[in-house]
Structure formats: structure tokens, C-alpha cells
C-alpha positions as CSV (number, residue, x, y, z in Angstrom):
1,X,-1.9,-6.6,-8.9
2,X,-4.6,-4.0,-8.0
3,X,-3.8,-1.4,-5.5
4,X,-6.6,0.7,-3.9
5,X,-5.8,3.9,-2.1
6,X,-8.1,5.4,0.6
7,X,-8.5,8.8,2.2
8,X,-5.3,10.9,2.6
9,X,-3.3,8.4,0.7
10,X,-5.6,8.6,-2.2
11,X,-5.5,12.4,-2.1
12,X,-1.7,12.7,-2.0
13,X,-1.0,10.0,-4.7
14,X,-3.9,11.4,-6.9
15,X,-5.7,8.4,-7.7
16,X,-8.0,6.0,-6.1
17,X,-6.6,2.6,-7.5
18,X,-4.2,1.3,-10.0
19,X,-3.0,-1.9,-11.5
20,X,0.6,-2.4,-11.1
21,X,3.2,-5.1,-12.2
22,X,5.6,-5.6,-9.3
23,X,9.2,-6.8,-9.5
24,X,9.7,-10.5,-8.7
25,X,11.6,-9.7,-5.5
26,X,8.6,-8.0,-3.8
27,X,7.3,-10.8,-1.5
28,X,5.8,-9.1,1.6
29,X,3.8,-6.0,2.3
30,X,6.9,-4.2,3.7
31,X,8.7,-4.9,0.5
32,X,5.7,-3.4,-1.4
33,X,5.7,-0.2,0.6
34,X,9.5,0.1,0.3
35,X,9.2,-0.2,-3.5
36,X,6.3,2.3,-3.7
37,X,8.1,5.2,-2.2
38,X,10.7,4.8,-4.9
39,X,8.4,5.3,-7.9
40,X,7.4,8.9,-7.1
41,X,7.5,11.8,-4.8
42,X,3.7,11.5,-4.1
43,X,4.1,7.8,-3.2
44,X,7.0,8.8,-0.8
45,X,4.8,11.6,0.8
46,X,1.9,9.3,1.2
47,X,3.5,6.1,2.2
48,X,7.0,6.7,3.9
49,X,5.7,6.5,7.5
50,X,5.3,2.7,7.4
51,X,4.2,2.4,11.0
52,X,1.2,4.4,10.4
53,X,-0.1,2.7,7.2
54,X,-2.7,0.0,7.5
55,X,-3.0,-2.8,4.8
56,X,-5.7,-5.2,3.6
57,X,-4.9,-7.9,1.2
58,X,-7.9,-9.4,-0.5
59,X,-10.2,-7.6,2.1
60,X,-8.4,-8.9,5.2
61,X,-6.2,-6.8,7.4
62,X,-2.7,-7.9,7.5
63,X,0.6,-6.8,9.0
64,X,3.8,-5.7,7.3
65,X,5.3,-9.3,7.1
66,X,2.3,-10.7,5.2
67,X,3.3,-12.6,2.2
68,X,1.6,-11.0,-1.0
69,X,2.3,-14.0,-3.3
70,X,-1.1,-14.8,-5.0
71,X,-2.8,-11.7,-3.7
72,X,-5.2,-10.1,-6.1
73,X,-5.9,-6.7,-4.4
74,X,-4.2,-4.7,-1.8
75,X,-5.9,-1.7,-0.1
76,X,-3.8,0.9,1.6
77,X,-5.2,3.1,4.4
78,X,-3.7,6.1,6.2
79,X,-3.7,6.1,10.0
80,X,-7.2,5.7,11.5
81,X,-8.4,7.9,14.3
82,X,-11.5,7.5,16.3
83,X,-13.5,9.4,18.7
């Protein structure tokens, strides 16, 4: 699965995208985020505030309960502010 990181998330993790093989028990966006924060301190720093992270699966914004089965690309965004 392809993960794409944006803005502050990209800066903290240190890469803009990566291909990742997920464990078979990762079924929802929430599961993915919980998994990612375990694979390195930089992931934890960038993603541990789940409520502020925004996700798009195959270019459609989704909530944390969205099932990621058969998804090809997940984009991860930090909190968005406007003005």
C-alpha cells in the first residue's frame, strides 16, 4: 500500500511517501494509525494525535472507521487551519 505524507507530517517523518506492507489485522484507518505510531519515534510524533489527523483513501476524504481493504493509496494530512 502506498502512503503519502503531507506538510508537517511529511517533515516529521522525513519522507513524502512510502510503500508499506501492512499486517493482515489492519482493516481500518484507525488500525493503520495505531500501527504506524509503533514503528518509530518519528511516526509517533507525527501521528499520535489521531483526532487531528485527516485521511484520504484513493483521493476521497474518509473517517477513522473507514475500511482500507483494497485501498491502493492513503494520504495523511496534519490538522488544517484556515483564515
